[in-house]
C-alpha positions in Angstrom: -32.3 -23.1 95.8 -34.1 -19.8 95.9 -31.1 -18.1 97.4 -28.9 -19.7 94.8 -31.1 -18.3 92.0 -31.0 -14.8 93.6 -27.2 -14.9 93.8 -27.0 -15.9 90.1 -29.3 -13.0 89.1 -27.2 -10.6 91.2 -24.0 -11.7 89.6 -25.5 -11.3 86.1 -26.6 -7.8 86.8 -23.2 -6.9 88.2 -21.6 -8.4 85.1 -23.8 -6.2 82.8 -23.1 -3.1 84.8 -19.4 -3.5 84.9 -18.4 -5.2 81.6 -21.0 -4.5 79.0 -20.3 -1.4 76.9 -22.5 1.6 77.4 -23.9 1.6 73.9 -25.0 -2.0 74.2 -26.8 -1.2 77.5 -28.6 1.6 75.7 -29.7 -0.7 72.9 -30.9 -3.3 75.4 -32.9 -0.7 77.3 -34.5 0.6 74.0 -35.2 -2.9 72.9 -37.1 -3.7 76.1 -38.9 -0.4 75.9 -40.0 -1.1 72.4 -41.1 -4.6 73.3 -43.2 -3.2 76.1 -44.9 -1.0 73.6 -45.6 -4.0 71.3 -47.1 -6.0 74.2 -49.4 -3.2 75.4 -50.3 -1.7 72.0 -53.7 -2.0 70.6 -52.4 -0.6 67.3 -51.1 -3.0 64.7 -47.9 -1.8 63.1 -47.8 -2.4 59.3 -44.6 -1.9 57.3 -44.9 -0.5 53.8 -43.2 -1.3 50.5 -43.5 1.3 47.8 -42.6 0.0 44.3 -41.6 1.9 41.2 -39.7 0.4 38.2 -39.6 -2.9 39.9 -37.6 -1.6 42.9 -38.3 -0.5 46.4 -38.4 3.3 46.6 -38.6 6.0 49.3 -41.7 8.2 49.2 -41.7 11.7 50.5 -45.0 13.7 50.4 -46.4 11.2 47.9 -43.4 11.5 45.5 -41.3 8.3 45.0 -37.5 8.7 45.0 -35.2 6.1 43.3 -31.7 5.0 44.3 -32.1 5.1 48.1 -29.3 2.7 49.2 -30.9 1.8 52.6 -34.1 0.7 50.9 -32.5 -2.1 48.9 -33.8 -2.9 45.4 -35.8 -6.1 45.7 -39.4 -5.7 47.0 -39.7 -9.5 47.3 -36.7 -9.7 49.6 -38.0 -6.7 51.5 -41.3 -8.5 52.1 -39.4 -11.5 53.5 -37.4 -9.3 55.8 -40.5 -7.7 57.2 -42.0 -11.1 57.8 -38.7 -12.2 59.5 -39.1 -9.1 61.8 -42.6 -10.5 62.8 -44.8 -8.2 60.7 -48.4 -9.4 60.7 -49.3 -7.6 57.4 -47.6 -5.7 54.6 -48.8 -2.6 52.9 -47.7 -2.2 49.2 -48.1 0.7 46.8 -47.6 0.2 43.1 -46.6 3.7 41.9 -46.3 2.6 38.2 -49.8 1.4 38.2 -51.0 4.5 40.1 -49.5 6.9 37.6 -49.6 5.0 34.3 -52.1 2.1 34.9 -49.4 -0.4 33.9 -49.0 -4.0 35.0 -45.2 -4.1 34.9 -44.9 -4.8 38.6 -47.6 -7.6 38.7 -45.1 -10.5 38.6 -43.2 -8.9 41.5 -46.4 -8.5 43.4 -47.3 -12.1 42.8 -43.9 -13.3 44.0 -44.3 -11.1 47.1 -47.6 -12.7 48.0 -46.1 -16.2 47.5 -43.0 -15.4 49.5 -44.8 -14.6 52.8 -47.6 -16.2 54.8 -49.0 -13.0 56.0 -51.6 -10.7 54.3 -50.5 -8.3 51.6 -52.6 -5.3 51.0 -52.0 -3.3 47.8 -53.0 0.0 46.5 -52.2 2.0 43.3 -53.9 2.0 39.9 -57.1 0.2 40.7 -59.5 1.9 38.4 -62.0 -0.9 37.6 -63.7 -4.0 39.0 -61.4 -6.0 36.7 -58.3 -4.4 38.1 -59.3 -5.4 41.6 -60.2 -9.0 40.5 -56.8 -9.4 38.8 -54.9 -8.3 42.0 -56.9 -10.8 44.1 -55.9 -13.5 41.5 -52.3 -12.5 42.0 -52.6 -13.4 45.7 -53.3 -10.0 47.2 -55.4 -10.3 50.4 -56.8 -6.8 50.5 -57.0 -4.0 47.9 -56.7 -0.3 48.8 -58.8 2.0 46.6 -58.5 5.8 46.4 -59.4 7.6 43.2 -61.9 5.1 42.0 -64.1 5.4 45.1 -64.3 9.2 44.5 -64.6 9.2 40.7 -66.7 6.1 40.1 -68.5 5.3 43.4 -70.8 2.7 41.7 -67.8 0.7 40.5 -66.4 0.9 44.0 -69.7 -0.3 45.5 -69.6 -3.2 43.0 -66.1 -4.2 44.2 -67.3 -3.9 47.8 -70.3 -6.1 47.2 -68.3 -8.8 45.2 -65.3 -9.1 47.5 -66.8 -7.9 50.8 -65.7 -4.8 52.8 -63.1 -6.9 54.8 -61.1 -7.1 51.6 -61.6 -3.7 50.2 -60.2 -0.6 51.9 -60.9 3.1 51.0 -57.9 5.5 51.1 -58.3 9.2 51.9 -55.2 11.2 50.9 -55.4 14.7 52.3 -53.6 18.0 51.7 -54.7 20.9 53.9 -57.9 19.1 54.9 -58.8 18.6 51.2 -59.1 15.2 49.5 -56.6 14.6 46.7 -56.6 11.8 44.1 -54.7 10.5 41.1 -51.5 9.7 42.9 -52.1 12.7 45.2 -51.8 15.1 42.3 -55.4 16.2 41.7 -57.3 18.3 44.2 -61.0 17.6 44.6 -62.3 20.6 46.6 -63.9 18.2 49.0 -63.3 18.2 52.7 -61.9 15.0 54.1 -64.5 14.7 56.8 -67.3 15.0 54.2 -65.8 12.4 52.0 -65.4 10.1 55.1 -69.1 10.4 55.7 -69.8 9.5 52.1 -67.6 6.4 52.3 -69.5 5.3 55.4 -72.8 5.7 53.7 -71.9 3.4 50.8 -70.7 0.5 53.1 -67.0 1.1 53.6 -65.7 -0.6 56.7 -62.0 0.5 56.8 -60.3 3.7 55.8 -56.6 4.5 55.5 -55.9 8.2 56.2 -52.8 9.8 54.9 -51.8 13.5 55.5 -49.6 13.9 52.4 -47.6 16.8 53.9 -46.4 14.5 56.7 -45.8 11.5 54.5 -42.2 10.5 54.6 -41.1 13.6 56.4 -40.3 12.0 59.8 -41.7 15.1 61.6 -44.5 13.5 63.5 -48.0 12.3 62.5 -51.1 14.5 62.0 -53.1 12.8 64.8 -55.9 15.4 64.9 -56.8 14.8 61.3 -57.1 11.1 61.8 -59.1 11.6 65.0 -61.6 13.9 63.2 -62.1 11.5 60.3 -62.5 8.6 62.7 -65.1 10.5 64.7 -67.4 11.3 61.8 -66.9 8.0 59.9 -67.1 5.6 62.8 -65.2 3.1 60.6 -62.0 1.0 61.3 -59.1 3.4 60.8 -55.5 2.9 59.7 -53.2 5.9 60.2 -50.5 6.6 57.6 -47.8 9.3 57.5 -45.3 11.1 59.7 -44.2 8.4 62.1 -40.5 9.1 62.9 -39.8 6.6 65.7 -40.8 5.1 69.0 -42.0 8.3 70.6 -44.5 9.0 67.8 -45.9 5.5 68.2 -46.4 6.1 71.9 -48.1 9.5 71.2 -50.4 7.9 68.6 -51.3 5.1 71.0 -52.0 7.5 73.8 -53.9 10.2 71.8 -55.7 8.1 69.3 -55.5 4.4 70.4 -59.3 4.5 71.1 -60.2 5.3 67.5 -57.6 3.7 65.3 -56.4 0.1 65.2 -53.4 0.2 62.9 -50.6 2.4 61.5 -48.5 2.2 58.3 -44.8 3.0 58.7 -42.3 3.3 55.8 -39.3 5.6 56.0 -38.8 5.3 59.8 -38.4 1.6 59.4 -36.1 1.7 56.4 -33.8 4.2 58.0 -33.6 2.3 61.3 -35.4 4.8 63.6 -36.5 2.1 66.0 -34.6 0.2 68.7 -32.3 -2.6 67.6 -33.0 -2.2 63.9 -29.4 -1.7 63.0 -28.5 -4.9 64.8 -31.4 -6.7 62.9 -30.1 -5.4 59.6 -26.6 -6.7 60.1 -28.0 -10.1 61.1 -30.3 -10.3 58.1 -27.9 -9.1 55.5 -27.9 -11.6 52.6 -30.0 -14.2 54.4 -32.3 -14.6 51.4 -29.6 -14.8 48.8 
C-alpha cells in the first residue's frame, strides 16, 4: 500500500511537470508561498474599504480618487468579498464624514456590518462622544479616532472610559515625522513619538500608524517609523501604508513582527498584487448579485 501511494504521488508530480502550463505552475508556487506566510505570520492582515459618495474609492497619500474600475462601486459587496477571502477584520474609512462631518454613508456602513460576521472597525469624522455612540449603534465593532484625540483629549478619554480601550483605537497620521489631523490636511507641529507617549498616558491600548507619504503608493512601508512609535508607546500597534505585495509583508514580519500585531492593506489587494488574487476575482465575479 505504501509503495502504491508513492507511485501515485510520483505520477502526479510527473503530470504537473509535463502537462501543466508554466504560468499555472508559477501561480501554484506563489499560492503555496503566500499560504506559508499566513500560517507562520504573527501579523493579522486587515483589508481596508475607503468610502466616498457611497462608493469604494482608491486613496493615495490620504486623497480619495473616484472612478477606479478595479475597486468596484459597492462597499457592502466589497466587505462580503473580503470575508469570502477569509478576512478576520475589515478596516473602513468614511471620507465624507471625515471632511464634512456628514452621515450620508451611515446606511451603507450599517449594511456592511450586517453583511459580515467579522469585526468592522471604522474611522473618519468622529468628533464627539455622540458620534462614537452612533457608530456603535450601527454595528461597528471598533472606532478609530484621530483628530478628536488630539484636539479634545477629555472627550476622547470619555469615549475610552465608556466603551473600553478594546473598542477605541487611536490613529496617528504622520508626514515627515509630524502628526497631521483633519483628514491628514492640518499639521500639528507635534512629533509622532511625543504624541504616542501622550496617548499611552491617557489609557490608549492600540494605535494605528500611517505614514501618509507611503499611503497608497505601493513603494514599500515605512517600517522604521512604526518601530520607533511602538518602542516609545509600548502599545498594541497596527501598521498602515506602503504595502505593495508579498515581499513587503515578509519584510514587515521579519523587521517589526515583534512590535506590531496587524497591518492594514488597501491598494495592493484591490490591484491584485498578491498570489492568486486574479483567479479569486474571476471566481467571485457576480457571486453576490
